[in-house]
Backbone bond lengths (Angstrom), bond angles and torsions (degrees), N, CA, C in turn:
res aa  C-N    CA-C-N  psi(-1)  N-CA   C-N-CA  omega(-1)  CA-C   N-CA-C  phi
1 M - - - 1.489 - - 1.520 106.19 -
2 K 1.389 122.96 -41.63 1.411 124.30 -170.80 1.476 107.84 -69.97
3 K 1.380 119.88 -31.58 1.452 122.71 -174.99 1.607 106.49 -65.54
4 Y 1.356 118.76 -23.13 1.482 123.53 179.52 1.491 112.51 -82.62
5 L 1.387 117.83 -22.44 1.409 122.09 -176.44 1.597 110.05 -82.66
6 W 1.289 118.72 -29.20 1.434 121.58 174.34 1.538 114.74 -54.62
7 P 1.374 115.83 -51.70 1.537 111.23 -175.14 1.571 106.51 -70.97
8 L 1.334 119.59 -28.00 1.371 120.21 179.17 1.539 110.74 -68.21
9 G 1.252 118.64 -44.88 1.538 124.28 177.25 1.599 106.98 -59.18
10 I 1.304 114.54 -44.85 1.646 115.77 -179.43 1.437 105.50 -60.70
11 F 1.343 117.92 -50.33 1.403 119.70 -170.08 1.619 108.15 -62.72
12 L 1.381 119.91 -40.00 1.454 121.12 177.00 1.493 111.33 -59.36
13 V 1.414 119.01 -45.08 1.334 123.50 -178.77 1.643 111.31 -61.10
14 M 1.312 114.13 -38.72 1.469 117.45 178.08 1.525 111.75 -67.02
15 V 1.457 112.64 -36.23 1.540 110.46 -177.54 1.495 106.71 -74.29
16 V 1.340 124.94 -26.38 1.472 124.06 175.53 1.544 110.93 -63.28
17 F 1.339 112.65 -46.91 1.510 119.50 -178.45 1.510 107.03 -63.86
18 L 1.439 121.13 -37.59 1.363 118.40 -178.68 1.607 111.45 -69.72
19 A 1.344 111.08 -38.78 1.475 114.73 179.03 1.526 114.20 -60.26
20 V 1.347 114.57 -45.96 1.454 120.05 173.76 1.496 115.44 -55.53
21 G 1.431 112.67 -45.55 1.503 116.78 -177.32 1.512 112.00 -66.29
22 L 1.334 115.55 -36.00 1.438 119.80 -178.78 1.523 113.31 -72.52
23 G 1.386 118.95 -14.84 1.398 124.23 174.42 1.481 115.11 -87.47
24 L 1.300 113.85 -2.56 1.519 112.95 -177.36 1.520 109.44 -95.74
25 D 1.399 111.84 151.05 1.364 120.85 179.72 1.516 114.64 -84.13
26 P 1.342 122.31 112.58 1.487 118.35 -175.50 1.542 114.53 -65.78
27 R 1.350 115.29 -10.25 1.445 113.98 179.03 1.596 112.14 -89.00
28 E 1.272 118.41 -11.23 1.316 129.76 175.53 1.549 116.24 -96.95
29 V 1.350 115.02 35.02 1.438 121.98 -179.49 1.606 107.54 -60.14
30 P 1.216 121.38 127.61 1.514 121.55 -179.18 1.645 104.85 -70.25
31 S 1.212 113.27 134.54 1.497 121.22 -176.38 1.462 110.57 -105.01
32 P 1.289 119.21 135.29 1.501 117.45 -178.20 1.537 109.62 -70.37
33 L 1.393 117.04 -14.17 1.440 120.13 -176.71 1.555 111.04 -84.61
34 I 1.287 122.90 -10.20 1.393 121.48 -178.51 1.583 107.22 -64.15
35 D 1.309 116.87 133.18 1.493 127.05 -174.87 1.528 112.77 68.37
36 K 1.301 116.74 23.12 1.477 123.37 179.23 1.531 107.04 -120.86
37 P 1.296 121.52 154.79 1.368 120.81 175.70 1.495 114.47 -63.88
38 A 1.364 116.48 139.08 1.546 121.50 -176.14 1.567 99.71 -68.98
39 P 1.391 109.09 138.01 1.462 114.58 174.54 1.522 117.26 -55.46
40 A 1.287 114.80 136.51 1.481 119.48 -176.82 1.570 108.40 -77.97
41 F 1.290 116.94 146.16 1.496 126.42 171.61 1.447 108.78 -156.80
42 S 1.468 113.34 168.41 1.412 116.64 174.16 1.643 99.55 -145.16
43 L 1.336 114.05 110.98 1.475 120.96 -177.85 1.499 113.24 -124.63
44 P 1.288 113.45 156.15 1.491 116.52 174.46 1.522 115.33 -66.06
45 V 1.230 114.00 142.56 1.515 120.44 173.33 1.502 108.09 -70.60
46 L 1.258 119.66 131.12 1.435 129.78 -178.41 1.590 108.31 -53.52
47 Q 1.386 116.79 -54.90 1.476 119.04 -175.98 1.541 113.96 -77.76
48 D 1.276 118.04 -12.90 1.528 126.71 177.45 1.491 113.74 -144.17
49 P 1.272 120.25 76.83 1.516 122.68 -174.28 1.394 116.23 -62.44
50 E 1.315 123.23 -1.69 1.408 128.57 176.82 1.603 106.03 -87.99
51 R 1.262 117.58 -22.21 1.440 124.23 178.57 1.540 111.15 -93.46
52 R 1.338 120.64 148.66 1.429 119.46 -174.68 1.543 103.09 -126.81
53 F 1.435 111.45 154.88 1.410 121.41 176.45 1.483 112.64 -124.37
54 S 1.386 118.38 141.16 1.490 116.58 171.99 1.538 101.00 -141.97
55 P 1.497 112.87 154.10 1.457 117.42 -176.12 1.473 110.67 -60.34
56 A 1.312 117.63 -19.65 1.467 122.07 -175.97 1.549 108.45 -62.87
57 D 1.436 115.18 -25.76 1.438 122.67 -175.06 1.614 109.53 -70.39
58 M 1.367 114.14 -12.57 1.438 120.55 -175.82 1.462 111.99 -101.60
59 R 1.357 115.52 -1.47 1.564 120.02 -179.94 1.525 109.80 -45.64
60 G 1.387 114.57 134.03 1.428 116.09 179.44 1.501 116.70 91.29
61 K 1.262 117.23 -8.06 1.436 125.57 -179.97 1.638 109.86 -124.03
62 V 1.350 108.68 149.31 1.450 117.96 176.33 1.601 102.63 -94.82
63 W 1.339 115.50 127.95 1.496 113.53 179.03 1.481 114.44 -152.25
64 I 1.359 114.22 165.72 1.379 123.48 -179.08 1.499 117.05 -103.58
65 L 1.303 115.21 128.26 1.583 116.08 175.45 1.602 103.76 -109.18
66 N 1.337 113.82 121.91 1.536 119.46 179.11 1.498 107.71 -118.37
67 V 1.320 111.84 114.94 1.542 122.90 173.06 1.522 109.88 -78.38
68 W 1.359 112.38 126.08 1.433 117.16 -172.79 1.582 104.37 -151.57
69 A 1.360 111.38 167.40 1.492 120.85 176.10 1.493 112.44 -156.86
70 S 1.248 119.70 155.18 1.511 124.90 -178.33 1.478 108.73 -73.47
71 W 1.300 121.86 -21.96 1.465 124.07 177.41 1.564 114.08 -84.34
72 C 1.293 115.24 -13.07 1.441 122.60 -173.52 1.504 109.72 -77.95
73 V 1.340 120.80 114.58 1.475 123.65 177.19 1.467 114.81 -65.08
74 T 1.469 116.42 -39.97 1.391 116.68 -174.02 1.594 109.17 -80.82
75 C 1.264 120.33 -11.00 1.439 124.57 172.01 1.559 107.84 -63.64
76 R 1.311 119.05 -37.13 1.510 124.52 173.46 1.397 109.69 -57.20
77 E 1.410 121.13 -45.72 1.404 119.49 -179.74 1.537 114.56 -68.37
78 E 1.256 115.38 -33.13 1.487 123.29 179.33 1.535 112.48 -72.52
79 H 1.328 115.46 -34.39 1.498 122.85 -164.60 1.518 112.29 -58.50
80 P 1.390 124.48 -41.06 1.476 122.40 -178.24 1.545 109.73 -62.22
81 H 1.353 118.61 -31.84 1.466 125.08 177.10 1.470 111.86 -61.58
82 L 1.366 112.78 -43.57 1.490 120.07 178.40 1.546 114.05 -67.55
83 V 1.287 114.86 -36.06 1.439 127.72 -178.85 1.569 102.72 -63.12
84 A 1.330 116.76 -51.96 1.445 122.64 -177.20 1.469 110.06 -62.77
85 L 1.312 119.57 -40.96 1.517 124.85 173.41 1.412 110.57 -59.22
86 A 1.323 120.66 -47.42 1.431 118.09 -176.38 1.471 117.92 -66.02
87 R 1.391 113.37 -32.08 1.498 124.50 173.87 1.577 109.22 -54.79
88 Q 1.341 112.29 -36.56 1.588 116.48 -173.91 1.538 108.83 -78.00
89 K 1.389 116.35 -23.16 1.463 116.69 179.12 1.512 117.47 53.61
90 L 1.393 110.42 41.90 1.471 120.96 178.74 1.523 113.44 -86.78
91 I 1.313 115.59 -28.09 1.433 120.58 -171.55 1.505 109.28 -154.94
92 P 1.316 117.45 143.42 1.565 115.92 175.95 1.561 107.44 -68.20
93 L 1.300 107.43 136.32 1.604 119.56 179.69 1.526 107.09 -117.90
94 L 1.311 114.76 112.98 1.455 121.00 177.70 1.609 107.86 -111.71
95 G 1.339 111.89 146.69 1.422 115.28 177.67 1.496 112.82 -115.35
96 L 1.300 112.92 148.22 1.584 118.69 -178.73 1.493 100.43 -118.23
97 N 1.257 121.57 95.94 1.467 129.94 -179.34 1.596 104.18 -67.60
98 Y 1.316 120.28 117.89 1.419 124.40 -163.98 1.481 110.99 -113.83
99 K 1.428 120.36 116.03 1.357 125.04 174.49 1.595 113.29 56.65
100 D 1.230 115.77 46.72 1.431 121.04 -172.76 1.444 109.62 -124.23
101 Q 1.363 117.67 169.30 1.376 121.60 175.74 1.544 109.78 -102.38
102 H 1.387 112.77 140.78 1.552 119.98 -167.60 1.538 109.83 -52.77
103 G 1.322 116.54 -50.15 1.491 123.58 -174.85 1.514 109.53 -62.23
104 A 1.289 114.90 -46.87 1.571 122.80 -178.54 1.456 112.93 -56.15
105 A 1.490 109.18 -49.12 1.526 117.91 -179.50 1.491 110.29 -58.58
106 L 1.313 117.10 -50.06 1.548 123.59 178.58 1.553 111.19 -54.45
107 A 1.268 111.57 -50.48 1.550 119.90 -177.90 1.541 106.85 -59.43
108 W 1.261 118.65 -44.43 1.537 124.86 -176.69 1.452 106.05 -58.85
109 L 1.320 118.99 -51.92 1.461 121.31 -177.65 1.485 115.41 -66.35
110 K 1.253 116.37 -32.84 1.556 127.61 173.58 1.595 104.34 -57.83
111 Q 1.327 108.76 -54.17 1.470 114.66 -169.96 1.639 108.60 -66.07
112 Y 1.354 114.28 -55.92 1.481 117.51 -174.51 1.567 117.02 -89.90
113 G 1.269 117.06 -6.25 1.480 117.09 -178.06 1.525 109.25 105.11
114 D 1.295 112.52 145.10 1.568 114.18 177.89 1.464 111.07 -111.65
115 P 1.398 115.87 104.75 1.484 113.88 -175.57 1.522 110.55 -91.39
116 Y 1.376 119.00 6.26 1.516 120.98 -172.26 1.542 106.69 -91.15
117 D 1.361 110.05 143.85 1.407 117.95 164.52 1.497 111.66 -58.16
118 L 1.261 111.99 -43.04 1.573 122.89 169.15 1.423 105.64 -163.35
119 S 1.401 117.15 160.85 1.520 128.15 174.33 1.451 103.45 -125.89
120 V 1.406 107.77 146.58 1.528 117.06 172.36 1.386 108.39 -114.98
121 E 1.354 115.84 163.23 1.480 123.41 -175.43 1.634 106.09 -105.25
122 D 1.350 108.06 126.85 1.469 116.00 172.75 1.491 102.61 -125.11
123 R 1.357 115.79 78.02 1.349 125.53 -174.23 1.536 117.03 -62.92
124 D 1.429 114.36 -41.16 1.340 118.86 -175.75 1.599 114.88 -97.89
125 G 1.346 110.88 -2.56 1.527 117.75 173.73 1.494 112.21 86.12
126 R 1.310 118.56 1.34 1.531 115.85 -175.78 1.515 117.10 -62.64
127 I 1.404 111.83 -38.27 1.551 114.89 175.71 1.527 107.27 -63.22
128 G 1.276 115.18 -46.35 1.533 121.01 -178.18 1.573 107.67 -51.82
129 I 1.283 116.64 -38.90 1.493 118.02 -177.18 1.512 103.59 -70.20
130 D 1.290 120.60 -45.99 1.473 121.60 -176.54 1.601 109.38 -59.44
131 Y 1.412 115.85 -30.59 1.410 114.25 -179.37 1.561 111.90 -89.33
132 G 1.328 114.01 -1.00 1.510 115.04 -178.02 1.523 116.22 78.61
133 V 1.351 117.49 26.17 1.440 122.40 -172.82 1.613 106.00 -65.84
134 Y 1.279 114.46 125.48 1.449 120.69 173.61 1.451 110.42 -82.99
135 G 1.324 114.09 -41.71 1.519 123.90 -177.61 1.420 110.55 -179.62
136 V 1.313 124.19 160.70 1.342 123.58 -176.52 1.532 110.46 -93.66
137 P 1.270 116.35 157.93 1.376 132.84 -5.97 1.585 110.78 -75.46
138 E 1.312 117.14 150.76 1.474 122.84 173.33 1.543 103.29 -141.21
139 T 1.358 112.52 149.36 1.459 118.12 -175.54 1.487 108.52 -136.21
140 Y 1.385 114.23 144.91 1.476 121.35 -174.61 1.524 104.16 -135.57
141 L 1.381 112.83 136.87 1.446 120.13 174.27 1.534 102.09 -108.22
142 I 1.339 113.43 125.33 1.521 125.64 -176.19 1.566 111.46 -110.93
143 D 1.228 120.90 128.01 1.496 121.44 179.95 1.491 113.08 -80.05
144 R 1.345 120.38 -173.22 1.429 128.22 -175.54 1.496 109.47 -68.27
145 E 1.300 120.07 -35.22 1.399 126.19 178.36 1.561 114.61 -84.74
146 G 1.377 121.05 5.41 1.417 122.19 176.48 1.488 111.61 82.09
147 V 1.358 117.78 23.72 1.533 119.25 178.31 1.514 108.13 -106.27
148 I 1.277 114.55 136.15 1.464 125.71 175.43 1.472 108.08 -68.07
149 R 1.414 120.58 122.35 1.328 127.91 178.83 1.488 116.12 -111.49
150 Y 1.373 117.62 -12.87 1.454 122.08 -177.13 1.514 107.26 -157.32
151 K 1.283 115.85 144.45 1.553 118.13 172.76 1.600 102.76 -137.18
152 R 1.299 112.14 140.67 1.488 119.38 176.03 1.476 106.07 -124.50
153 I 1.232 122.58 126.76 1.406 124.01 172.12 1.588 109.67 -101.89
154 G 1.319 117.77 123.65 1.457 119.37 -175.27 1.470 111.43 101.51
155 V 1.347 116.72 -167.78 1.541 125.85 -173.79 1.459 107.57 -66.04
156 L 1.267 110.45 134.48 1.550 124.41 175.82 1.583 102.33 -95.43
157 T 1.336 118.46 106.13 1.337 119.81 -174.53 1.604 106.92 -95.89
158 S 1.424 113.77 167.97 1.493 113.05 171.84 1.479 115.27 -60.89
159 E 1.217 121.02 -36.00 1.461 122.44 176.15 1.529 111.81 -59.68
160 I 1.227 115.41 -49.13 1.612 120.44 177.57 1.441 107.63 -60.81
161 L 1.250 123.17 -41.73 1.530 127.91 179.99 1.472 106.38 -60.30
162 Q 1.297 114.10 -48.61 1.611 117.87 -173.60 1.500 113.97 -74.43
163 Q 1.286 113.70 -38.22 1.461 121.00 -172.36 1.549 113.15 -89.92
164 K 1.410 119.21 -32.24 1.416 116.54 -177.00 1.601 111.00 -120.47
165 V 1.284 116.39 -48.01 1.554 116.66 -166.28 1.485 106.46 -77.05
166 L 1.314 120.88 -51.98 1.521 114.97 -172.29 1.462 110.58 -69.72
167 P 1.344 125.73 -37.85 1.486 121.83 -179.90 1.550 107.24 -62.91
168 L 1.367 119.48 -41.18 1.465 116.37 179.91 1.532 113.77 -66.76
169 A 1.455 114.93 -36.31 1.424 122.70 171.68 1.574 112.42 -49.28
170 R 1.380 107.12 -54.71 1.415 115.36 -176.72 1.474 116.38 -59.09
171 S 1.387 111.66 -38.72 1.513 114.91 177.19 1.564 110.93 -68.90
172 L 1.341 118.82 -31.00 1.395 122.29 -176.76 1.510 110.89 -83.63
173 Q 1.412 120.57 -12.35 1.386 123.39 172.78 1.513 115.27 -84.08
174 K 1.359 120.22 -11.12 1.397 127.30 178.47 1.366 109.80 -72.18
């Protein structure tokens, strides 16, 4: 009789793990970068390639880094929320144009609007690797000391902005 209970017990344990896993939000993947310094880089500014930007330029400010690309379909879904955020001028919004072509990125911003204070070009994706980018869009909230405090994989909606990102940004700005 006991030899029949072992497979049943193992099956029930597997069902519990499956149920817990199905209840998790895949957009809320814990990042090993949370509460760690944002990776350093120096990249050309999309709109002015002679100029360079580094996260060190934002020291003393709480800011958002949004990873986007002109070829990204879900970036189009997210974009109106970023435009609305930029109009409010609550927090600096910087873009990391990921594995894109220069002309395509500029045309995309011209067509859909440019919410970014500036965007930098990560043509080969190396900076994206340093930030642990799974795919675009992804968004990071970085504090005054250059530490990543929040990461969102996927579309950043108005609800997420209002319920998570902006309240956290306000608390970090104090």
